[in-house]
C-alpha positions in Angstrom: -9.7 -3.7 -10.4 -10.2 -1.0 -7.8 -11.1 2.5 -8.8 -8.0 4.3 -7.6 -5.2 1.9 -8.0 -6.5 -0.3 -10.9 -4.0 1.2 -13.4 -1.0 1.7 -11.2 2.3 0.4 -12.2 2.5 -3.3 -11.3 6.1 -2.9 -10.2 6.4 -2.0 -6.5 9.3 -2.3 -4.2 10.0 -2.6 -0.5 13.1 -1.1 1.0 14.4 -1.1 4.5 14.5 2.5 5.5 17.3 3.6 7.7 16.3 5.9 10.6 12.7 4.8 10.8 11.3 3.2 13.9 12.4 -0.4 14.7 10.7 -3.0 12.6 9.4 -0.4 10.1 9.7 -0.9 6.4 9.1 1.7 3.7 6.6 0.8 1.1 6.5 2.7 -2.2 5.2 2.4 -5.7 5.3 4.4 -8.9 2.1 6.2 -10.2 2.5 6.9 -13.9 0.9 9.6 -16.1 -2.8 9.1 -16.5 -3.3 6.9 -13.5 -6.6 7.9 -11.8 -5.2 8.6 -8.3 -7.3 11.7 -7.4 -10.7 12.0 -5.8 -12.9 14.6 -7.6 -10.1 15.5 -10.1 -9.1 13.9 -13.4 -5.4 14.7 -13.3 -2.3 12.9 -12.1 -1.0 15.6 -9.9 -0.5 13.4 -6.8 -3.8 14.4 -5.1 -2.5 17.8 -4.1 -4.1 20.1 -6.5 -2.3 22.7 -8.5 -0.6 25.7 -6.7 -3.3 28.2 -5.9 -6.2 25.9 -6.7 -6.6 24.5 -3.2 -7.3 20.9 -2.2 -11.0 20.5 -2.7 -12.1 16.9 -3.1 -8.5 15.8 -3.2 -7.1 13.1 -1.0 -5.7 9.6 -1.1 -8.8 7.4 -1.7 -9.4 3.8 -2.4 -12.5 2.6 -4.2 -14.7 5.2 -2.4 -13.0 5.0 0.9 -11.3 8.2 1.9 -7.9 7.4 3.5 -5.8 10.6 3.9 -6.1 14.3 3.1 -3.3 16.6 2.0 -1.6 18.6 4.8 0.9 20.6 2.7 2.6 20.7 -0.6 6.2 22.0 -1.0 7.4 23.1 -4.4 10.8 24.0 -5.7 9.8 27.4 -7.2 6.6 28.0 -5.4 5.9 28.7 -1.7 4.3 26.0 0.3 0.6 25.5 0.1 -1.2 24.4 3.2 -4.6 22.8 3.6 -5.4 25.5 6.3 -9.0 24.7 6.7 -8.3 21.2 8.0 -4.9 22.1 9.6 -4.9 25.6 11.0 -2.0 25.0 13.3 0.4 24.1 10.4 2.9 26.8 9.3 5.3 24.8 7.2 8.2 25.4 9.5 7.6 22.0 11.1 9.5 20.5 8.2 13.2 20.5 7.4 14.9 18.9 4.4 18.3 17.3 3.7 19.1 17.4 0.0 22.5 16.9 -1.6 22.0 17.0 -5.3 21.1 19.6 -7.9 18.0 17.6 -9.0 16.7 17.6 -5.4 16.5 13.8 -5.4 17.0 11.7 -3.4 16.5 13.5 -0.1 15.3 13.2 3.4 12.7 15.1 5.4 12.1 15.6 9.1 8.9 16.7 10.8 8.7 18.3 14.2 5.0 18.8 15.0 3.5 21.1 17.6 0.8 19.9 20.0 -2.0 20.6 17.6 -0.3 19.5 14.4 -1.4 16.4 12.4 0.5 13.2 12.1 2.0 12.1 8.7 1.4 8.7 7.2 2.0 9.3 3.5 4.3 11.4 1.3 4.7 11.7 -2.4 7.6 12.9 -4.6 6.5 14.3 -8.0 8.6 14.6 -11.1 7.4 15.2 -14.7 4.2 13.2 -15.3 4.5 10.7 -12.5 5.2 10.4 -8.8 6.1 7.9 -6.1 4.0 7.5 -3.0 5.7 6.4 0.2 4.5 5.1 3.6 5.9 2.9 6.4 4.4 -0.3 7.7 5.4 -2.7 10.5 7.4 -5.7 9.6 4.9 -7.8 11.5 2.2 -6.6 9.1 4.4 -7.6 6.1 5.0 -11.0 7.6 1.3 -11.4 8.1 0.7 -10.7 4.4 -1.0 -7.4 4.8 0.9 -5.9 1.9 1.2 -8.9 -0.3 -0.8 -6.6 -2.7 0.8 -3.2 -2.1 -1.8 -1.3 -4.0 -4.6 -2.4 -1.7 -6.7 -0.7 1.0 -5.4 -3.2 3.6 -1.8 -2.0 3.0 -2.7 1.7 3.0 -4.6 1.3 6.3 -1.5 -0.3 7.8 0.5 2.9 7.4 2.4 4.1 10.5 2.6 7.7 11.7 6.1 8.9 11.1 8.3 12.0 11.6 10.9 11.4 9.0 11.4 9.7 5.7 13.3 9.4 2.5 12.2 10.2 -1.0 13.3 9.7 -4.6 11.7 10.6 -7.8 10.7 8.4 -10.8 13.8 7.6 -12.9 15.8 10.2 -10.8 14.1 13.1 -12.6 14.3 16.6 -11.1 11.9 17.0 -8.2 8.8 19.1 -8.9 7.3 19.0 -5.4 6.7 17.0 -2.2 3.3 16.4 -0.8 2.5 15.2 2.8 -0.7 13.6 3.9 -2.5 13.3 7.3 -3.0 10.4 9.6 -6.0 8.3 8.7 -9.1 9.9 10.3 -12.7 10.9 9.6 -12.4 13.8 7.2 -14.7 16.8 7.5 -15.9 18.8 4.5 -13.6 21.8 4.4 -15.2 25.2 4.3 -12.3 27.1 2.8 -8.7 26.7 1.7 -5.9 29.2 1.9 -2.6 29.7 0.2 0.3 30.1 2.5 2.4 32.7 0.6 5.5 33.0 2.7 8.6 32.4 0.6 10.3 30.7 3.6 8.3 27.6 2.9 9.6 27.0 -0.7 12.5 24.7 -1.2 14.5 27.6 -2.5 14.0 29.4 0.8 15.2 26.4 2.9 18.7 26.2 4.1 20.1 23.0 2.7 22.5 20.9 4.6 25.2 19.3 2.6 25.9 15.6 3.3 29.6 14.7 3.8 
């Protein structure tokens, strides 16, 4: 069993995701309370740290291989928290959200990056003591068996860079927060982390569009 995903829920699902690039398929799976998903932290808080605590030693990791660091975490009641040391160009205004339920799930996000902004390959929707991790892979990779085992390094490394996606929470519970993760790259050791305190970044501050 691998270090990070060894105790993940065995039930995973593949869903064709409307609005994603041609031949892209959304891959997702549930991470339950107590699953060791973090690097350098013994909690199940979707590898994003707690608000105000920064993102030290926290990223998607697989059996000692660092895969993807946190870019930003959006909460319902808290302002957005940005991993500013790694991503100084990010303001939070690059994201918009389309949510049509009181529980904030399901929903859709859209990302409009600037020239110096990172790509997105993973996102997670947290509710209560568990979360769902999402990423997109090519249909060709699926056909080739890359994701026959979804909770594998091979499947994680097949993640596409995307600018939009859907989320849902475990069992439809009220959304706690959304976390977004960078494209796969060599990750430097961050010198400092900063809390982005502008209330415009929180979900409460966003203008929500109502679906017809």
